[in-house]
C-alpha positions in Angstrom: 152.0 70.2 75.4 154.2 70.4 78.9 153.5 74.1 81.1 157.1 76.0 80.6 157.3 77.9 83.5 158.2 80.3 82.8 155.4 81.3 81.0 152.7 83.8 82.6 149.8 82.4 83.7 146.4 84.2 83.2 143.1 83.4 84.4 139.8 84.3 82.9 139.1 87.2 85.5 142.8 88.9 85.3 142.8 88.8 81.5 138.7 90.2 81.9 140.6 92.6 84.5 142.6 94.3 82.0 140.5 94.4 78.9 138.1 96.6 81.4 141.1 98.7 82.8 143.2 99.0 79.9 142.0 97.6 76.9 141.6 100.1 73.4 137.5 99.9 74.1 137.9 100.6 78.1 139.5 103.7 76.4 137.3 105.2 74.1 133.8 104.1 76.3 136.0 106.2 79.3 135.8 109.2 76.1 132.3 108.5 75.6 131.3 108.6 79.2 133.4 112.5 79.8 132.0 113.8 75.9 128.6 112.6 77.5 129.6 114.3 80.4 130.3 117.4 79.4 127.1 117.8 76.7 125.1 117.3 80.3 127.1 120.5 81.7 126.4 122.1 78.6 122.9 121.9 78.8 122.8 122.8 82.7 124.6 126.0 81.5 121.4 127.0 79.2 119.3 128.0 82.5 122.0 130.0 84.2 122.4 133.9 83.6 124.7 134.3 81.4 127.0 138.0 80.9 128.0 139.0 77.7 130.6 142.1 76.3 129.6 142.6 72.5 129.8 145.6 70.3 132.5 146.9 67.8 135.5 147.9 67.7 135.8 151.5 66.1 134.4 151.8 62.5 135.6 154.4 59.6 133.8 154.7 56.8 134.9 157.2 53.6 132.7 157.4 51.1 129.1 158.4 49.1 126.4 157.1 51.4 122.8 157.6 50.3 121.2 160.1 52.9 117.3 161.6 52.6 117.0 164.9 53.0 114.7 167.1 55.3 112.6 167.3 52.2 112.1 163.7 52.0 114.1 163.4 48.9 117.4 161.2 48.5 121.3 162.2 48.3 124.6 160.9 47.5 127.1 163.1 49.7 130.0 162.4 51.2 130.9 160.9 54.1 133.7 161.0 56.8 132.6 159.2 59.4 133.9 157.2 63.1 131.4 155.4 65.2 131.7 152.5 67.3 129.3 150.5 69.8 129.8 148.8 73.3 126.7 146.7 75.2 127.5 144.8 78.6 124.3 142.5 79.5 123.7 140.5 82.2 121.0 138.0 80.0 118.6 135.4 82.4 116.5 132.6 80.5 113.0 132.0 82.4 113.1 127.9 81.6 108.9 127.4 82.9 108.1 130.3 80.0 110.5 130.3 77.6 111.2 134.0 77.7 114.0 135.7 78.5 115.1 138.7 80.9 118.0 141.0 80.4 119.7 143.4 82.4 121.7 145.9 80.1 123.9 148.4 79.8 125.4 150.4 76.6 127.5 153.0 75.0 127.6 154.4 71.3 129.6 157.0 69.6 129.4 158.5 65.9 131.9 161.4 65.3 132.1 162.8 62.2 135.5 164.0 60.8 136.6 166.7 58.3 138.2 169.7 58.9 135.2 172.4 58.7 132.9 169.7 60.4 133.0 168.9 64.1 129.8 166.8 65.2 130.3 164.4 67.8 127.2 162.7 69.6 127.7 160.1 72.7 124.3 157.8 73.0 123.7 155.1 75.8 121.4 153.2 77.8 122.6 153.4 81.8 120.8 150.7 82.6 117.7 149.0 80.9 115.9 145.8 81.9 114.6 144.3 79.0 112.0 140.9 78.6 111.2 139.0 75.7 108.1 136.7 76.0 107.5 134.5 73.2 103.0 133.3 73.6 101.9 129.7 72.6 105.1 129.0 71.5 107.5 125.8 72.2 109.2 125.8 74.7 112.4 123.9 74.1 113.9 124.7 77.8 111.1 123.4 79.3 110.9 120.1 76.9 115.0 119.8 78.2 114.3 120.0 81.3 112.7 116.1 81.6 114.7 114.7 78.1 117.9 115.6 79.2 118.8 114.8 82.4 117.1 111.0 81.9 119.8 111.5 78.7 122.1 111.8 81.0 121.7 108.6 83.3 121.1 106.6 80.4 124.5 108.4 79.4 126.2 106.8 83.1 124.5 103.4 82.6 125.3 102.4 79.0 129.1 103.1 80.4 128.7 100.7 82.8 126.9 98.1 79.9 130.2 99.2 77.3 132.0 97.9 79.7 130.4 94.8 80.6 130.2 94.2 76.9 134.3 94.4 77.2 134.3 91.6 79.4 131.8 89.5 77.4 134.4 90.1 74.3 137.8 89.4 76.2 135.8 86.3 77.1 135.6 85.5 73.4 139.0 86.2 73.2 140.2 84.6 75.9 138.8 81.2 74.9 139.8 81.9 71.8 143.1 81.2 72.6 142.6 79.0 75.5 141.0 76.2 72.7 144.3 77.0 70.5 146.4 75.9 73.8 144.4 73.0 74.3 144.5 72.0 70.4 148.2 72.5 70.8 147.9 70.3 73.9 146.5 67.8 72.2 147.9 67.9 68.6 151.7 67.6 70.8 150.3 65.4 72.7 148.4 62.7 69.6 152.2 63.5 67.5 153.9 61.5 70.8 151.4 58.6 70.6 151.5 57.8 67.1 155.0 58.2 67.4 155.2 56.0 69.4 152.3 53.7 68.1 154.0 53.8 64.5 156.8 52.2 65.6 155.7 49.6 67.8 153.7 49.0 64.3 156.7 48.8 62.3 158.4 46.4 64.8 155.7 44.2 64.6 155.9 44.6 60.7 158.8 43.3 60.9 158.8 40.4 63.1 155.2 39.4 60.5 152.5 40.0 62.9 150.8 43.3 61.6 149.9 44.1 57.5 151.8 46.6 55.2 147.6 48.0 55.5 148.0 48.6 59.5 151.6 50.1 59.4 150.5 52.3 56.3 147.4 53.8 58.1 149.9 54.5 61.4 152.1 56.4 59.1 149.2 58.3 58.1 148.2 59.3 61.3 151.9 60.1 61.9 152.2 62.2 59.4 148.7 64.4 59.8 149.2 65.2 63.8 152.5 66.7 62.3 151.0 68.6 60.2 148.0 68.9 63.5 150.7 70.1 65.3 151.9 73.2 62.9 148.5 74.3 62.3 148.0 74.5 65.6 150.9 76.7 66.5 149.9 79.1 63.8 146.2 79.6 65.4 147.7 79.3 68.4 149.8 82.5 67.5 146.8 84.7 66.1 144.7 84.1 69.1 147.1 85.2 70.8 147.7 88.6 69.1 144.2 88.7 69.3 144.0 89.1 72.1 147.0 91.0 73.1 145.6 93.9 70.9 142.2 93.6 72.3 143.7 94.1 77.0 146.3 96.1 75.5 148.6 93.9 76.3 151.9 94.8 74.9 154.6 93.1 76.9 155.8 89.9 74.0 156.7 87.4 76.9 154.8 84.5 76.3 151.8 83.5 78.7 148.9 80.7 78.8 145.5 80.2 80.0 144.4 78.6 82.8 141.3 76.5 82.1 138.7 78.6 84.3 136.9 74.9 86.1 135.5 77.0 89.1 131.9 77.8 88.4 129.9 80.0 90.7 126.8 78.4 92.2 123.9 80.3 92.3 119.9 80.6 91.2 118.5 83.3 89.1 115.2 83.8 89.1 113.5 85.4 85.5 111.5 87.9 88.0 114.3 89.1 89.7 116.7 89.5 86.8 113.5 91.3 84.9 113.7 93.7 88.0 117.5 94.2 87.9 117.4 95.0 84.4 114.1 97.1 84.3 115.8 98.9 87.2 119.0 99.3 85.9 119.5 99.4 82.1 119.7 102.4 79.8 117.6 101.1 77.0 114.5 101.1 79.9 114.9 105.1 80.6 115.7 105.7 76.8 112.1 103.8 76.6 110.3 107.2 78.8 112.6 109.1 77.4 111.9 108.2 73.4 108.1 109.6 74.9 108.6 112.7 75.9 110.2 113.3 73.1 107.6 111.6 71.1 105.1 114.6 73.0 107.5 116.8 72.6 107.3 117.2 68.5 103.6 117.1 68.9 103.7 120.5 71.2 107.0 122.5 68.6 103.6 121.2 66.0 101.5 123.2 68.0 104.0 126.1 68.3 104.5 126.7 64.8 100.6 127.7 63.8 100.5 130.8 65.7 103.7 132.8 66.3 103.7 135.8 68.9 105.9 137.4 70.7 106.1 140.3 73.9 108.8 142.3 74.3 109.2 145.2 77.2 112.1 147.6 78.0 112.5 150.2 80.9 115.4 152.0 82.2 116.9 154.9 81.1 118.9 156.3 78.0 120.2 159.9 76.6 122.2 161.4 74.3 124.8 164.4 74.1 128.0 166.4 72.5 130.2 164.7 75.7 130.1 161.1 77.6 129.0 163.1 80.9 125.5 163.6 78.8 124.5 160.5 78.4 124.9 159.4 82.8 124.0 162.7 84.7 119.9 162.7 84.6 119.3 160.7 81.4 115.8 160.5 80.3 113.3 158.1 81.5 113.0 155.0 78.9 110.1 152.8 77.8 109.7 150.5 74.9 106.9 147.5 74.1 105.9 145.9 71.4 103.6 142.9 70.6 104.6 140.9 67.5 102.6 138.1 65.8 102.1 136.0 62.7 98.8 133.9 62.1 98.4 132.6 58.4 95.2 133.0 57.6 95.1 130.4 54.5 98.3 128.7 54.5 96.4 125.2 52.6 96.7 122.9 55.3 100.3 123.2 56.1 99.5 123.5 59.7 97.2 120.9 59.9 99.4 118.6 58.2 101.9 119.1 60.1 100.4 119.0 63.5 99.0 115.1 62.0 102.3 113.9 60.9 103.2 115.0 64.6 100.4 112.6 66.2 101.4 110.2 63.7 104.8 109.7 64.7 103.6 109.9 68.1 101.4 106.9 67.8 104.4 105.3 65.7 106.8 105.9 68.4 104.5 104.1 71.1 103.8 101.2 69.3 107.8 100.6 68.3 108.2 101.8 72.5 105.9 99.0 73.0 107.3 95.9 70.7 111.5 97.3 72.4 109.6 97.0 75.7 108.4 93.4 74.9 111.5 92.5 73.2 113.1 93.7 76.4 111.8 91.5 78.7 112.3 88.6 76.3 115.3 89.4 76.0 115.9 88.7 79.5 113.8 86.0 80.0 115.6 83.5 76.8 119.0 84.6 78.6 117.9 83.0 81.8 116.1 80.0 80.5 119.9 79.9 78.2 122.1 79.7 81.3 120.5 77.3 83.3 120.9 74.3 80.2 124.2 76.0 79.5 124.9 74.8 83.7 123.7 71.6 83.0 125.6 71.2 79.4 129.0 72.3 81.0 128.3 69.2 83.5 127.4 66.7 81.1 130.5 67.6 78.8 133.0 67.6 81.9 132.0 63.8 83.0 132.0 63.0 79.3 135.6 64.2 78.8 136.5 62.6 82.3 135.1 59.1 81.1 136.4 59.2 77.4 140.2 60.2 78.9 139.8 56.9 80.8 138.2 54.9 78.1 141.2 56.0 75.7 144.2 55.2 78.2 141.9 51.6 78.4 142.3 51.5 74.3 146.2 52.7 74.2 146.5 49.5 77.1 144.3 47.1 74.7 146.3 47.7 71.2 149.6 47.5 73.1 148.9 44.0 74.6 147.4 43.3 70.4 143.6 43.0 72.1 142.3 46.0 69.8 144.0 47.5 66.1 144.8 50.6 65.4 141.0 51.6 63.3 139.7 51.0 67.1 142.2 53.2 69.2 141.8 56.0 66.8 138.2 55.9 66.9 139.0 56.2 71.1 141.4 59.2 70.2 138.9 61.1 68.4 136.3 60.5 70.8 138.5 61.8 73.4 139.7 64.5 71.6 135.9 65.9 70.5 134.9 64.8 74.1 138.4 67.4 75.4 136.8 69.9 72.7 133.2 69.6 73.6 134.1 70.0 77.4 136.0 73.7 76.9 132.9 74.5 74.2 130.8 74.0 77.1 133.0 76.2 79.5 133.0 79.3 76.7 129.4 79.2 76.7 129.0 79.3 80.0 130.7 82.0 80.8 129.8 83.7 78.3 125.7 83.8 79.0 127.2 85.0 82.6 128.5 87.4 81.3 125.6 88.5 79.0 123.4 88.5 81.9 125.2 90.5 83.9 125.2 93.2 81.3 121.4 93.1 80.5 120.8 93.3 84.6 123.7 95.2 85.6 123.7 92.8 88.6 126.7 90.1 90.0 124.5 87.4 90.7 127.6 85.2 91.5 128.3 88.2 94.2 124.7 89.9 95.1 125.5 93.3 94.2 124.7 95.9 91.8 126.8 96.9 88.8 125.8 100.3 89.2 124.3 102.1 91.4 122.6 105.4 90.4 124.0 108.5 92.4 121.5 109.9 95.3 120.1 113.4 94.3 
């Protein structure tokens, strides 16, 4: 197939760059990265003070309510009242204890309405300091401090891995289109050759130097070539649409791909590749996070056995008929309370909860150990496969060159009558198969190369890290 000079041509690197920068998959990865960033910011905010204003707007009630009488009995009396309250508090969690300390100021207003009744009361606390401290309880903030930074670091590494996965998928689609492009070139070349051969064979038949059987064989080959061109064009259009869709190329201008025959030369050591994978991959961080999470669930189970909480408040408060009564010479306020809940007999409930958490922790250790082994095995397999693919690529390239030359020789021998059409067709088939084998070897090499980049987050060809952890 003759390359149209007006068609744009793209290399493998250009297609990958477009996929990583503008493909829908890349935009989804960017959005996930942003989402994880804000999740991490939300986690960080749990350790910062929070200034809250709470309360209720004036509430009005006119109804019969149950009211306790001076003698201890209850009576239903009509009420017509207005009340409201407001509280301003600055709260600060205590991460290392799991408690909470706050500074508050509040005001409550109550007014009984009626023509013959005037009873308004202000009650408030100009300022008080409160402490709430669980004892022997599960401390979520302390455990989050161990897991969430790891999870955020994982997300940043996962983003780079996603980009490498996009590159890997771009390689697949690139070669799917390239194979269709080569197949069309082969089909059109074969059609032109078979048309020429048919005319030659027809001339030989007319002068009686070939048989009717040979002529029909060549005609059948010509018809198959026409069918092959039609199918190759359909395959090319389909693969081109898939590639366009993936890389986000909206321009309808036809384009062609250049064969990526320039192979980077570098050596890969398994130990080095494994170290890069352990240093850079999100999965290796996830192993540590999963261990901590298993320990966390054991701690949670322990914290649920006994529930004890200490609360204390010191400050000033007062009440009066006027608003100034609350703030002029307020009285000292002190409150303290210890609440507890201890199961005396729970029929093995706490023990079952604790043993379940311990069993899950052991199971998690076993699963992580297996995942670590699979992690190392995957790197080893990929490194060994890569070296084999490099050797196969050299062999298939040489085979392609030999098959091309053999076909030209066979064609010349056919034209001078030294071989028959059957041997020429065999040489043609071998030529086409060798070309496809070479393209498939190229695809396998580049696929393995980008798989290796994704598995190690290291570019061996350019000797640079694909992800560099931020300095703290």
